[in-house]
C-alpha positions in Angstrom: 13.6 38.1 35.3 14.3 39.1 38.8 12.6 37.2 41.0 9.8 39.2 43.3 10.5 39.3 46.9 9.1 43.2 47.5 5.5 44.1 47.5 3.4 47.2 48.4 0.0 46.6 49.1 -2.4 50.0 48.2 -5.4 49.4 50.2 -6.1 48.0 53.5 -9.4 47.0 53.3 -10.7 43.0 53.0 -8.6 42.3 49.7 -5.7 43.7 50.7 -4.9 42.2 53.9 -5.7 38.8 52.5 -3.3 39.6 49.9 -0.8 40.9 52.8 -1.1 37.2 54.4 -0.4 35.4 51.5 2.4 37.1 49.9 4.3 36.9 53.9 3.2 33.2 53.9 5.3 32.7 50.4 8.2 34.7 52.6 7.8 38.1 50.9 8.4 41.3 52.6 5.3 43.3 52.7 4.3 47.2 52.9 0.8 47.9 53.4 -0.5 51.4 52.2 -4.0 53.1 54.1 -4.7 56.2 55.4 -7.7 55.0 57.3 -7.3 55.1 61.4 -6.5 52.1 63.2 -5.5 50.1 59.7 -2.2 48.6 60.9 -4.3 46.8 64.1 -6.7 45.9 61.5 -3.9 44.9 59.5 -2.2 42.6 61.6 -5.2 41.0 63.4 -6.4 39.6 59.6 -3.1 38.2 58.6 -2.8 36.6 62.3 -6.6 35.6 61.7 -5.7 33.8 58.3 -2.3 32.1 59.4 -3.6 29.1 60.7 -5.8 28.3 57.2 -2.2 28.9 55.6 -0.3 26.9 57.9 -3.1 23.8 57.1 -2.7 24.2 53.7 1.3 24.1 53.6 2.2 27.6 52.6 2.6 29.7 56.2 5.0 27.7 58.7 5.9 29.0 62.4 4.7 32.4 63.6 3.5 35.3 61.5 6.3 37.3 60.6 5.8 40.7 62.0 9.5 42.0 60.7 8.2 41.4 56.9 5.0 43.4 57.6 5.7 47.2 57.5 3.2 50.3 57.0 3.7 53.3 55.5 1.1 56.5 55.3 2.5 57.5 51.6 1.8 55.7 48.4 5.3 57.0 47.5 7.1 55.8 50.7 5.2 52.3 50.5 6.3 51.7 46.9 10.0 52.5 47.4 12.5 50.0 46.1 9.7 47.2 45.4 9.3 44.6 42.5 5.6 44.3 42.7 2.7 46.8 43.7 -0.9 45.3 44.3 -3.2 48.3 44.2 -6.4 47.3 46.2 -7.8 50.8 45.9 -11.6 51.9 45.1 -13.1 50.2 42.5 -13.7 53.6 40.8 -11.5 55.1 37.4 -11.0 58.1 39.1 -9.7 56.6 42.2 -7.8 54.3 40.2 -5.9 56.8 38.2 -4.9 58.8 41.1 -3.4 56.2 43.1 -1.3 55.1 39.6 0.1 58.2 39.4 1.4 58.5 42.7 2.9 54.7 42.6 4.8 55.5 39.6 6.4 58.7 41.5 7.3 56.2 43.6 8.0 52.9 42.7 10.9 51.8 40.6 10.7 52.0 37.1 11.0 48.0 36.9 8.5 47.4 39.3 4.8 45.6 38.3 1.8 47.2 39.0 -0.6 44.9 39.3 -4.6 46.2 40.5 -7.0 43.8 42.1 -9.9 45.7 40.4 -13.0 43.4 40.1 -14.6 44.7 37.1 -12.5 48.0 35.7 -10.5 47.8 32.0 -6.9 47.4 32.6 -6.7 49.6 29.6 -8.8 52.2 31.3 -6.8 52.2 34.1 -3.7 52.5 32.4 -4.3 55.1 29.7 -2.9 58.0 31.9 0.4 56.1 32.9 3.9 56.8 32.4 4.9 53.5 31.9 2.1 52.0 30.9 3.7 48.5 29.7 3.7 47.6 33.3 -0.1 48.3 34.2 -2.0 45.0 34.6 -5.0 43.7 35.9 -4.4 41.1 38.8 -8.3 40.0 39.9 -8.0 37.8 43.0 -11.2 36.2 44.1 -11.9 36.9 48.0 -10.6 35.8 50.0 -7.2 36.4 48.1 -5.3 33.7 50.6 -7.5 30.9 49.9 -9.2 31.0 46.7 -6.0 30.2 44.5 -7.6 32.2 41.3 -6.2 35.3 39.7 -7.0 36.6 36.5 -4.8 38.7 34.6 -5.8 40.8 32.4 -3.9 43.2 30.1 -4.4 46.8 29.0 -3.7 47.9 25.3 -0.3 48.8 26.1 0.7 46.1 28.5 3.8 44.4 27.8 4.1 40.9 26.4 6.9 40.4 29.1 5.2 42.0 32.3 1.9 39.9 31.6 4.7 37.2 31.5 6.4 37.9 34.5 3.1 38.4 36.6 1.8 34.9 35.6 5.3 33.7 36.7 4.8 34.9 40.0 1.5 34.0 40.9 2.0 30.4 39.7 5.0 30.5 41.9 3.0 31.6 45.0 0.2 28.8 44.4 -2.4 30.8 42.5 -4.4 29.5 39.7 -3.5 31.9 36.6 -5.7 32.3 33.8 -4.7 35.0 31.4 -7.1 36.9 29.7 -6.2 37.8 25.8 -8.0 41.3 26.0 -10.3 43.3 28.2 -13.6 43.4 29.5 -15.7 44.6 32.1 -15.6 42.2 34.9 -12.8 39.7 33.2 -14.0 36.2 33.6 -14.9 34.5 36.8 -17.2 37.7 37.6 -18.9 37.5 34.6 -20.2 34.1 35.0 -20.5 34.9 38.9 -23.2 37.9 37.8 -24.9 35.5 35.5 -25.9 33.0 37.8 -26.7 36.0 40.5 -28.9 38.1 38.0 -30.9 34.8 37.5 -31.2 34.2 41.1 -32.3 37.5 41.8 -34.9 36.6 38.3 -36.4 33.3 40.2 -36.6 35.0 43.7 -37.7 38.6 42.6 -40.6 37.0 40.6 -41.6 34.2 43.2 -40.4 31.1 42.0 -38.0 30.1 44.9 -36.6 31.4 48.2 -33.7 32.9 48.7 -32.8 30.1 50.5 -33.7 27.4 47.9 -31.9 29.4 45.6 -28.6 29.1 47.9 -28.8 25.1 48.4 -29.8 24.4 45.0 -26.5 26.1 44.2 -24.4 24.9 46.9 -25.7 21.2 46.5 -26.6 21.1 42.9 -24.0 22.3 40.3 -21.7 24.1 43.1 -20.7 21.0 43.9 -19.7 19.8 40.5 -18.1 23.2 39.2 -16.2 23.1 42.6 -13.9 20.1 40.5 -14.2 21.5 36.8 -15.8 24.0 35.1 -18.8 24.3 32.6 -17.5 23.0 29.9 -16.0 20.1 31.2 -19.1 19.3 33.1 -21.1 19.4 30.3 -18.7 16.9 28.4 -19.1 14.5 31.2 -23.4 15.1 30.7 -22.8 14.0 26.8 -21.6 10.4 27.9 -19.5 8.7 25.4 -19.8 10.9 22.9 -18.9 13.7 24.8 -19.2 17.2 24.5 -20.1 16.5 20.5 -22.7 14.6 21.6 -24.3 16.7 23.9 -23.9 19.8 21.6 -25.6 18.2 19.0 -28.5 16.4 21.4 -28.4 18.7 24.2 -27.2 22.0 23.2 -31.0 23.3 22.3 -32.3 22.6 25.5 -29.9 25.5 26.5 -30.6 27.5 23.9 -34.1 26.6 25.1 -33.6 28.1 28.4 -31.3 30.9 27.4 -34.8 32.3 25.8 -36.4 31.7 29.0 -34.0 33.4 31.6 -34.6 37.0 32.9 -33.9 40.1 33.2 -34.7 41.7 36.8 -34.6 45.6 37.7 -32.5 46.1 41.2 -35.8 48.6 42.1 -36.0 49.4 45.6 -38.9 47.2 45.8 -36.8 44.5 44.1 -33.7 45.0 46.6 -35.8 45.3 49.9 -37.4 41.8 49.0 -34.2 40.6 48.8 -32.6 41.8 51.6 -35.7 40.9 53.6 -35.2 37.2 52.3 -31.2 37.1 52.8 -31.7 38.2 56.4 -34.5 35.7 56.8 -32.3 33.1 55.6 -28.9 34.0 57.7 -30.9 34.7 60.9 -29.2 33.4 63.6 -26.3 33.0 62.0 -23.5 35.7 63.0 -20.9 37.1 60.2 -18.0 35.4 62.0 -19.8 32.2 62.3 -20.6 32.7 58.0 -17.0 33.5 57.0 -15.7 30.9 59.5 -18.1 28.0 57.5 -16.6 29.2 54.7 -12.8 29.7 55.3 -13.2 26.1 56.9 -14.9 25.0 54.1 -12.8 26.2 51.4 -9.1 25.1 53.6 -11.2 21.2 53.4 -12.1 21.3 49.7 -8.5 23.0 48.4 -7.2 20.3 50.5 -9.8 17.9 48.7 -8.6 18.7 45.2 -4.7 18.5 45.9 -5.9 14.9 47.4 -7.3 13.6 44.1 -5.4 15.3 41.6 -7.0 18.0 40.9 -5.0 21.4 39.5 -5.1 23.0 43.4 -2.4 21.8 46.1 
């Protein structure tokens, strides 16, 4: 199994920029393709901004390796001679298929093609591919250079060897890889976050709580535990000495009772306007840069803590 050392990032937006920084920090040669005006400056600025955090996490050393970061104006040129293509184009099936056709025309036949799609099915993306066996989903969480999760999702035609090669690569660069057994809209993590967000919208839109209090409830309650372990392990501890078996037998019915009361909100214009007003009020006086820095500094500290206490992330 050949090492992956040359990567094309197709799409120089938020996700593509973050992927590029991560790949560079791990010694890869990266070519970014995007037709947007000024994309090279934006990508280089984003990589430079991410570099100190990558250094604090022990992934990056020395200055940004500008000589290993290249740019191409066409997808075909970006994909020449690469080992892996990280596709970060628009999250629409027509766009994904069009981009994939250009990738296949330019990339070596042995190159893996990994889509960063947040919701689309791998089976749909690869449906018109010439070599669908090498096409899969490798979905990160934003920002990919800091949040370790990568969800690998096979399509119906994805080869097992391609999945194994992808898992080995993303693991080698410090990602926490989960491999789905089959594809589903939204994969795993986005389905979980969507479920929480649906109830958050319900609580605000129905007047039970403010957006600020909903956010605080999550950040200072279950969110603290979920940063260390997931819902199953959390409820295992909730079962005391009897563990998850005891929890399911004695407290499982309380979950079912709550499920029956969960909301099913409609994102009407009125509800959307209410949510926007609430969020803007909650964040008044806090600039976008301040919020991003707060998030990124917190993520770095949390990742370092998890490494020290023996968590899965180093």
